[in-house]
Every structure is written in C-alpha cells, then in structure tokens.
C-alpha positions as CSV (number, residue, x, y, z in Angstrom):
1,M,24.1,-26.5,17.2
2,V,27.9,-26.8,17.6
3,S,27.7,-25.9,21.3
4,G,24.8,-28.3,21.8
5,L,26.7,-31.3,20.3
6,K,29.7,-30.4,22.4
7,S,27.6,-30.6,25.5
8,W,26.3,-34.0,24.4
9,A,29.8,-35.3,24.3
10,E,30.5,-33.9,27.7
11,K,27.5,-35.8,29.1
12,G,28.6,-39.0,27.3
13,R,25.1,-40.6,27.5
14,I,22.0,-38.8,26.2
15,L,18.4,-39.2,25.2
16,A,18.4,-37.9,21.6
17,F,14.7,-37.1,21.8
18,D,15.2,-34.6,24.6
19,E,18.5,-33.2,23.4
20,T,17.5,-32.6,19.8
21,R,14.4,-30.7,21.1
22,K,16.7,-28.4,23.2
23,V,19.0,-27.7,20.3
24,T,16.2,-27.2,17.8
25,F,14.2,-24.8,20.1
26,A,17.4,-22.8,20.8
27,N,17.8,-22.3,17.1
28,V,14.2,-21.5,16.5
29,G,14.1,-19.0,19.4
30,R,17.1,-17.1,17.9
31,L,15.9,-17.2,14.3
32,F,12.3,-16.2,15.0
33,A,12.6,-13.7,17.9
34,S,16.3,-13.3,18.8
35,L,15.8,-15.2,22.0
36,E,18.9,-16.5,23.7
37,P,19.2,-19.7,25.8
38,G,18.1,-19.2,29.4
39,P,15.1,-19.3,31.7
40,A,12.8,-17.3,29.4
41,L,13.5,-19.7,26.5
42,D,13.0,-22.7,28.8
43,T,9.6,-21.3,29.8
44,L,8.6,-20.9,26.1
45,D,9.8,-24.5,25.4
46,D,7.5,-25.8,28.2
47,L,4.6,-23.8,26.9
48,F,5.0,-25.0,23.3
49,S,5.3,-28.6,24.5
50,D,1.9,-28.2,26.3
51,L,0.5,-26.5,23.2
52,L,1.6,-29.4,20.9
53,K,0.0,-32.0,23.2
54,G,-3.4,-30.4,22.3
55,V,-3.0,-30.2,18.6
56,R,-4.6,-33.6,17.9
57,A,-6.7,-33.7,21.1
58,Y,-10.5,-33.8,21.2
59,P,-11.7,-30.2,21.4
60,I,-13.1,-30.2,24.9
61,K,-12.6,-26.9,26.7
62,F,-12.6,-28.4,30.2
63,P,-9.9,-27.9,32.8
64,G,-7.6,-30.9,32.9
65,T,-8.0,-31.9,29.2
66,A,-5.1,-31.6,26.7
67,F,-7.1,-29.2,24.5
68,H,-7.9,-26.8,27.4
69,G,-4.3,-26.9,28.5
70,A,-3.1,-26.1,25.0
71,L,-5.4,-23.1,24.8
72,Q,-4.1,-21.8,28.1
73,S,-0.5,-22.3,26.9
74,R,-1.2,-20.4,23.7
75,K,-2.6,-17.4,25.6
76,K,0.6,-17.3,27.7
77,L,2.7,-17.6,24.6
78,E,0.8,-14.8,22.9
79,A,1.4,-12.6,26.0
80,I,5.1,-13.3,26.0
81,F,5.5,-12.5,22.2
82,R,3.3,-9.4,22.6
83,G,5.8,-8.2,25.2
84,K,8.7,-9.0,22.8
85,L,7.0,-7.1,20.0
86,A,6.5,-4.1,22.2
87,E,10.1,-4.2,23.2
88,K,11.2,-4.2,19.6
89,K,8.9,-1.3,18.7
90,F,10.3,0.7,21.7
91,K,13.9,0.1,20.7
92,N,13.4,0.7,17.0
93,K,10.2,2.6,16.2
94,D,11.0,2.5,12.4
95,C,11.8,-1.2,12.4
96,E,14.7,-0.5,10.2
97,T,17.1,-3.0,11.8
98,G,17.0,-6.5,13.1
99,G,17.2,-9.8,11.2
100,D,14.9,-12.3,12.9
101,L,11.5,-13.5,11.7
102,M,9.5,-11.1,13.9
103,D,11.4,-8.1,12.4
104,G,10.6,-9.4,9.0
105,L,6.9,-9.8,9.8
106,M,6.8,-6.3,11.2
107,K,8.2,-4.8,8.0
108,I,6.2,-6.8,5.4
109,E,3.6,-5.0,3.3
110,D,0.9,-6.1,0.9
111,G,0.4,-4.5,-2.5
112,G,-1.5,-1.6,-0.9
113,G,1.3,-0.8,1.6
114,N,-0.6,-2.3,4.5
115,K,1.4,-4.0,7.2
116,L,0.4,-6.9,9.5
117,S,-1.3,-6.0,12.7
118,D,0.3,-6.9,16.0
119,E,-2.0,-9.8,16.5
120,E,-1.2,-11.1,13.0
121,V,2.5,-10.9,13.7
122,I,2.1,-12.8,16.9
123,D,-0.2,-15.4,15.4
124,N,2.4,-16.0,12.6
125,I,5.2,-16.4,15.0
126,V,3.4,-18.9,17.2
127,S,2.1,-20.9,14.2
128,L,5.5,-21.0,12.4
129,I,7.3,-22.2,15.6
130,V,4.7,-25.0,15.9
131,A,5.3,-25.9,12.2
132,G,9.1,-25.9,12.5
133,Y,9.8,-27.1,16.0
134,E,8.4,-30.5,16.3
135,S,9.1,-31.7,12.8
136,T,12.8,-30.5,13.0
137,S,13.5,-32.0,16.4
138,L,11.9,-35.4,15.6
139,A,13.7,-35.6,12.2
140,S,17.0,-34.9,14.0
141,M,16.3,-37.7,16.5
142,W,15.5,-40.2,13.8
143,A,18.6,-39.3,11.8
144,I,20.7,-40.2,14.9
145,Y,18.8,-43.4,15.2
146,Y,19.0,-44.5,11.6
147,L,22.6,-43.6,11.1
148,A,23.6,-45.6,14.2
149,K,22.0,-48.6,12.5
150,S,23.5,-47.9,9.0
151,P,27.3,-47.9,9.2
152,Q,27.8,-47.9,5.4
153,V,25.6,-44.8,5.1
154,L,27.4,-43.1,7.9
155,S,30.8,-43.9,6.3
156,K,29.7,-42.2,3.0
157,L,28.4,-39.2,4.9
158,R,31.6,-38.8,6.7
159,E,33.6,-38.9,3.5
160,E,31.4,-36.2,1.9
161,N,31.3,-33.9,4.9
162,L,34.9,-34.2,5.9
163,A,35.8,-33.0,2.4
164,L,33.7,-30.0,2.9
165,S,35.0,-29.4,6.4
166,E,38.6,-29.4,5.2
167,E,37.6,-27.0,2.4
168,K,35.9,-24.6,4.9
169,N,39.0,-24.7,7.2
170,G,37.1,-24.0,10.4
171,E,34.4,-21.7,9.0
172,F,30.7,-22.5,9.5
173,I,28.9,-24.0,6.5
174,T,26.5,-21.9,4.5
175,S,23.2,-22.7,2.7
176,D,25.1,-22.9,-0.5
177,D,27.4,-25.5,1.1
178,V,24.4,-27.5,2.2
179,S,23.0,-27.5,-1.3
180,A,26.3,-29.0,-2.6
181,L,26.1,-31.9,-0.1
182,K,24.4,-34.3,-2.5
183,Y,24.6,-37.5,-0.5
184,T,23.6,-35.6,2.7
185,S,20.5,-34.3,0.9
186,K,19.6,-37.9,0.0
187,V,20.0,-38.9,3.7
188,V,17.8,-36.0,4.7
189,E,15.0,-37.2,2.4
190,E,15.3,-40.8,3.4
191,T,15.2,-39.9,7.1
192,I,12.0,-37.9,6.8
193,R,10.4,-40.6,4.6
194,M,11.2,-43.3,7.2
195,A,10.3,-41.1,10.2
196,N,6.8,-40.2,8.9
197,I,6.6,-37.4,11.4
198,A,3.2,-36.3,10.1
199,A,1.3,-39.6,9.9
200,F,-1.8,-38.2,8.2
201,V,-3.5,-35.0,7.0
202,F,-7.0,-33.7,7.2
203,R,-8.9,-32.7,4.1
204,S,-12.5,-31.9,3.0
205,A,-14.0,-33.2,-0.2
206,V,-14.8,-30.1,-2.2
207,T,-16.9,-32.2,-4.7
208,D,-18.0,-35.9,-4.9
209,V,-14.8,-38.0,-5.2
210,E,-14.6,-41.5,-6.4
211,Y,-11.8,-43.7,-5.2
212,Q,-11.5,-47.4,-5.9
213,G,-15.2,-47.8,-6.3
214,Y,-16.1,-45.8,-3.2
215,I,-17.7,-42.3,-3.3
216,F,-16.7,-39.6,-0.8
217,P,-19.6,-37.2,-0.9
218,K,-19.0,-33.4,-1.1
219,G,-18.3,-32.0,2.4
220,W,-17.1,-35.2,3.9
221,K,-13.9,-35.1,6.0
222,V,-11.1,-37.3,4.6
223,I,-7.9,-38.4,6.4
224,P,-5.2,-39.5,3.9
225,W,-2.8,-41.8,5.8
226,I,0.6,-40.5,4.6
227,R,2.6,-43.1,6.4
228,Y,1.1,-45.8,4.1
229,A,2.1,-43.9,1.0
230,H,5.7,-43.9,2.1
231,T,5.7,-47.6,3.0
232,N,3.7,-48.8,0.1
233,P,5.9,-51.2,-2.1
234,E,4.1,-49.8,-5.2
235,N,5.7,-46.4,-4.4
236,F,9.1,-47.4,-3.0
237,D,11.2,-50.6,-3.2
238,D,12.1,-52.4,0.1
239,T,10.2,-49.7,2.0
240,M,11.4,-50.5,5.5
241,T,15.1,-50.4,4.6
242,F,17.0,-47.1,5.2
243,N,18.4,-46.5,1.7
244,P,19.4,-43.0,0.7
245,D,20.5,-44.2,-2.7
246,R,16.8,-44.6,-3.6
247,W,16.8,-40.8,-4.1
248,N,19.1,-41.1,-7.1
249,D,15.8,-40.9,-8.9
250,P,12.9,-38.7,-7.8
251,A,9.8,-40.2,-6.2
252,K,6.7,-40.8,-8.3
253,P,4.4,-37.7,-8.3
254,G,2.1,-37.7,-5.3
255,T,3.8,-40.5,-3.4
256,F,6.2,-38.4,-1.2
257,Q,4.1,-36.1,1.1
258,V,6.1,-35.9,4.3
259,F,5.0,-32.3,4.9
260,G,1.7,-32.5,3.0
261,G,1.5,-30.6,-0.3
262,G,0.0,-27.8,-2.2
263,P,-1.0,-24.5,-0.6
264,R,-1.3,-26.2,2.8
265,I,2.2,-27.7,2.8
266,C,3.8,-27.5,6.3
267,A,5.5,-24.1,6.7
268,G,8.4,-25.7,8.5
269,N,9.4,-28.1,5.7
270,M,12.5,-26.2,4.6
271,L,13.6,-25.3,8.1
272,A,13.5,-29.0,9.0
273,R,15.5,-30.0,6.0
274,I,18.3,-27.4,6.3
275,Q,18.7,-27.8,10.1
276,L,18.8,-31.6,9.6
277,A,21.5,-31.2,7.0
278,I,23.6,-29.0,9.2
279,L,23.2,-31.3,12.2
280,I,24.3,-34.3,10.0
281,H,27.4,-32.3,8.9
282,H,28.6,-31.6,12.4
283,L,27.7,-35.0,13.7
284,T,29.5,-36.9,11.0
285,V,32.6,-34.7,11.0
286,S,33.3,-34.7,14.8
287,Y,31.3,-37.3,16.7
288,K,30.5,-41.0,17.0
289,W,27.6,-42.6,18.8
290,E,25.9,-46.0,19.4
291,L,22.4,-47.0,20.5
292,V,22.0,-48.3,24.0
293,N,18.7,-50.1,23.1
294,P,18.9,-50.8,19.3
295,D,15.7,-53.0,19.5
296,A,13.6,-50.6,21.5
297,E,9.9,-50.7,20.7
298,I,8.4,-47.9,18.6
299,V,5.5,-45.9,20.1
300,Y,3.4,-43.8,17.7
301,L,1.5,-41.2,19.8
302,S,1.6,-38.3,19.7
303,H,4.5,-38.8,17.2
304,P,6.5,-41.9,16.3
305,K,9.6,-42.5,18.4
306,P,11.5,-45.4,20.1
307,S,10.2,-46.1,23.6
308,D,13.7,-45.3,25.1
309,K,13.8,-41.8,23.4
310,V,16.9,-43.0,21.5
311,E,19.3,-43.4,24.3
312,V,22.9,-43.2,22.9
313,I,26.5,-43.2,24.1
314,F,27.9,-40.1,22.5
315,S,31.6,-38.9,22.2
316,R,34.0,-37.1,20.0
317,I,35.9,-39.0,17.3
C-alpha cells in the first residue's frame, strides 16, 4: 500500500477508481495466495474483473453475454489456482509452512479430522477474493472522494494519525494500532454507509411474512434495498452529509447493513474495514489531494461511483 501511494504521487494525477483496484488486488493476491505484482497478477485482475461483471447479469449461457463471460473467466481462474495449489503441495507435501489463506485452507480440518478437497480450497479462494476485492477497492475510492470534500474531517484524521505515526517512528502500523484509531474507525463506518457498495441483497421468504399491510408468501423472492435503510432519515440524521461523528453512538439495530447480516454476511467485511483504515492512515500522514471534478455525476451500475472515476491531483505533503 505504501509503494502504491508513492507511485500515485509520482504520477501526480490519477483515477482513484483504477488505482485503488490495483493496490487492493495486489494486497489480496499476496494475502490469499502469496502472489507478487507482475504479469500473472495482472491476468488474474482482468479475469476477476470479467467475473464480477457477470455477478448480477441475467443468467444466459450464450457467448457474448456477461454471464457467459463470467463463467469462462471463473474456469480460467480455477485452472490458475489449481496450478498454484499443486505448486504448494510439491514444495511442501506436509503443508507445515506458509502463511497465506490458501495455506490455511489446505491445513484446516473439521471435527472428524477431514480436510477440504482441492476443489473446495479453490472455490473458497475464488469466492473470498470476489467478496473482498470489489468492496475494499470501492470503499477506498469513496474515502478519497469524501475526504477531499470534507476538510474538517481530514484535519481531525491527520491529527490522530500523525500522533500514531510519530509513536511508531517509521514502523508499520499493526491491527492493534488500527483498533486504537477511534476517529479513523468512525470515518471507515461513515464511508461505507455513504458508499452503499452493496445496494441490495437477495432473500427468500421462509414463511408468510407481513410487512406494512402486505403479505410476502412463503417461497417468494425478496430484495431488501439496503441503500434506502442507510439514507432513511428515520435511521440516520441528515443522511446525505458525510459526518463521522454520528458514530459516537451505535446505529439502531437492523439499520446498518452495509455487508448484509447474519450467517450470509459478506465474507470480505473485515478485510474491507482494516484495509480502508490502513489506507486512510498512510494517506492522511503523508499525502494531499484534490478532486478535478468535484461535481461529477454519480453512476450506479454495476456499483456506484462518480462518472470521472474520481480523478484527483495527488502529491506528497
């Protein structure tokens, strides 16, 4: 992340949508399968981008459709990770070393001592990257956007993070340090509330459900519109204002569902939060930026983002 931000400053003018994707995927590649930046990681990035385009597409398995392209990309991804898995097994038949997610999935056992099959390991890797990649990169892009428009918030962030940076004296921050950044944590929550990366979720009514005088029969498909809950004045005051201080008090139960909830909560929710906090730390300590098009129109498909991809002028402080 530090090297990524340094490269942004060298470029001077960037599209935050594109650059946060690159940084996020480089982190995910290393954490999940010890993949280093280079042509192989770039190929994976392209394949995951094509896969994500088909996530909400109509399921038509016909060449040229987004859904068909996503299926083809997934097959290629599975083949690449199958090769990576075989490489790990060859280098370490007992799987006693290694610290990435794939190593962990290879070692994990259930109560009966059974391990995951190769296909289950690969399926988990692909699924978890999908869960953590898009949400993390988009949240990072929106943080850059909202902080550029909120100088008072940025000033308070700098004060908190500069204090920690001086205390660390050049060392990288840890997860414990991130937990201690109270105002930064509020900014993270407010960013993902405003960003509404997952606009809605899909659910099935397991029994007849009554809501405001209407009946949803058992078996019907229901789409809760999460974005509405986060911008409903009954749930949050002055909903369209970026205000981290609203998190001095917790949200009302059931009103803050940025990553869904319950057993089907997005698997990438904590990855997104911690990476966003680390990005904010290094951004506020060492860099300054301004929006080129502060009034850019917002587009909402496939995920919400400013039409200019958040073009910014970026430099060191």
